[in-house]
C-alpha positions as CSV (number, residue, x, y, z in Angstrom):
1,M,46.8,25.8,-3.6
2,K,47.6,26.3,-7.3
3,T,44.8,27.2,-9.7
4,M,44.6,25.8,-13.1
5,P,45.1,28.3,-15.9
6,R,42.0,29.3,-17.9
7,P,41.9,27.9,-21.4
8,R,42.2,30.5,-24.1
9,L,39.0,31.2,-26.0
10,S,38.8,32.9,-29.4
11,E,36.5,35.8,-30.1
12,S,34.1,33.5,-31.9
13,Q,34.0,31.1,-29.0
14,L,33.3,34.0,-26.6
15,R,30.5,35.3,-28.8
16,S,29.1,31.8,-29.1
17,R,29.0,31.3,-25.3
18,Y,27.6,34.7,-24.8
19,K,24.7,34.0,-27.2
20,E,24.1,30.6,-25.5
21,A,23.9,32.4,-22.1
22,L,21.4,34.9,-23.6
23,H,19.3,32.1,-25.0
24,L,19.3,30.4,-21.6
25,M,18.4,33.6,-19.8
26,Q,15.4,34.2,-22.1
27,S,14.1,30.6,-21.7
28,G,12.3,31.6,-18.5
29,D,13.2,28.4,-16.8
30,E,14.8,29.1,-13.3
31,K,17.5,26.4,-13.7
32,S,18.4,27.7,-17.2
33,I,18.6,31.3,-15.8
34,Q,21.0,30.2,-13.0
35,I,23.2,28.5,-15.6
36,A,23.1,31.6,-17.8
37,V,24.3,33.7,-14.8
38,L,27.2,31.3,-14.3
39,Y,28.1,31.6,-18.0
40,F,28.0,35.4,-17.7
41,R,30.3,35.3,-14.6
42,H,32.7,33.0,-16.4
43,L,32.7,35.2,-19.5
44,S,33.3,38.2,-17.3
45,D,36.6,36.7,-16.3
46,Y,37.6,36.7,-20.0
47,G,37.0,40.5,-20.2
48,L,33.6,40.5,-21.9
49,G,32.1,43.7,-20.6
50,R,28.5,42.9,-21.6
51,A,28.7,39.6,-19.7
52,S,29.9,41.6,-16.6
53,Y,27.0,44.0,-17.1
54,N,24.5,41.2,-17.3
55,T,25.9,39.5,-14.2
56,A,25.6,42.8,-12.4
57,V,22.0,43.2,-13.5
58,A,21.2,39.6,-12.3
59,Y,22.7,40.3,-8.8
60,S,20.9,43.7,-8.7
61,R,17.5,42.2,-9.5
62,G,18.0,38.8,-7.9
63,V,17.5,36.9,-11.1
64,G,19.0,33.5,-11.1
65,V,21.0,34.4,-8.0
66,A,20.3,35.9,-4.6
67,K,19.9,39.6,-4.7
68,D,23.2,41.2,-3.6
69,P,23.7,44.9,-4.2
70,S,27.4,44.7,-3.3
71,R,28.2,42.0,-5.8
72,A,26.1,43.8,-8.4
73,A,28.2,46.9,-7.9
74,Q,31.4,44.9,-8.1
75,F,30.4,43.4,-11.4
76,M,29.1,46.8,-12.7
77,L,32.6,48.2,-11.8
78,T,34.2,45.4,-13.7
79,A,31.9,46.1,-16.7
80,A,32.8,49.8,-16.6
81,K,36.6,49.0,-16.4
82,Q,36.1,46.7,-19.4
83,G,34.5,49.6,-21.3
84,H,30.9,48.5,-21.5
85,A,29.0,51.7,-22.3
86,K,25.7,50.8,-20.5
87,S,27.5,50.3,-17.2
88,Y,28.7,53.8,-16.4
89,R,25.4,55.3,-15.3
90,P,24.2,52.4,-13.1
91,L,27.7,52.3,-11.6
92,A,27.5,56.0,-10.7
93,D,24.1,55.4,-9.1
94,M,25.4,52.4,-7.1
95,I,28.4,54.5,-5.9
96,L,26.0,57.3,-4.8
97,R,23.9,54.7,-2.8
98,G,27.1,53.3,-1.2
99,E,26.6,49.8,-2.7
100,L,30.2,49.5,-4.0
101,P,32.1,48.2,-0.9
102,V,35.1,50.6,-1.4
103,C,32.7,53.6,-1.3
104,R,30.5,52.5,1.5
105,N,32.2,54.5,4.3
106,L,33.2,57.5,2.2
107,P,31.6,60.9,2.9
108,D,28.8,61.9,0.5
109,D,31.0,64.4,-1.3
110,C,33.6,61.8,-2.1
111,R,30.9,59.4,-3.4
112,R,29.5,62.2,-5.6
113,L,32.9,63.0,-6.9
114,M,33.7,59.4,-7.7
115,A,30.3,59.0,-9.4
116,A,30.9,62.1,-11.5
117,Q,34.3,60.7,-12.6
118,W,32.6,57.5,-13.8
119,L,29.9,59.5,-15.6
120,A,32.5,61.7,-17.3
121,R,34.4,58.6,-18.4
122,G,31.2,57.2,-19.8
123,R,30.4,60.4,-21.7
124,R,34.0,60.4,-23.0
125,S,33.7,56.8,-24.2
126,L,30.5,57.8,-26.1
127,G,32.2,60.7,-27.7
128,L,30.2,63.4,-25.9
129,F,33.3,65.3,-24.6
130,R,34.9,66.7,-27.7
131,T,35.6,70.2,-26.4
132,P,39.3,71.3,-26.1
133,E,38.7,72.7,-22.6
134,F,37.7,69.3,-21.2
135,D,40.7,67.8,-19.5
136,P,40.0,64.3,-18.2
137,N,43.2,64.3,-16.2
138,R,42.3,67.3,-14.1
139,V,41.4,66.3,-10.6
140,S,40.3,68.2,-7.5
141,G,42.2,68.1,-4.2
142,L,39.4,66.0,-2.8
143,Y,39.8,63.4,-5.5
144,Q,43.6,63.4,-5.0
145,A,42.9,62.8,-1.3
146,L,41.0,59.6,-2.1
147,G,44.2,58.1,-3.6
148,T,44.9,56.7,-7.0
149,V,42.2,54.9,-8.9
150,G,43.4,52.4,-11.4
151,Y,41.8,52.9,-14.8
152,R,42.6,50.8,-17.8
């Protein structure tokens, strides 16, 4: 089955839809909140990190959707890959708890290492790693054993 291509949206259209979703979310009406979460999910597909983050929070708390830690972790990972600064810490916590499906069966040491990598990436994105001795490309043998991780 062929899927229809997504229509292209301008930055102003994305901002407008995001603001509309926020307004719906703040209304307090259950139906409006469910629609807001659908908007956030849709905007997440367009690469809007804050929409992915809000979707993750909705799934994590069960607001407007059924509570689902795995889906929350997937959307938090998407938000982190899209560069949303608030997503790195919650993603690391979700990895440590084994909520991200790809990490669920990993040993604790591997999950801690993966969480540390995401925390380091978050710190780097916030400009907290400015020392010359920090090498973001340096990895341990354990991390190499996990295989490649696709970062954007």
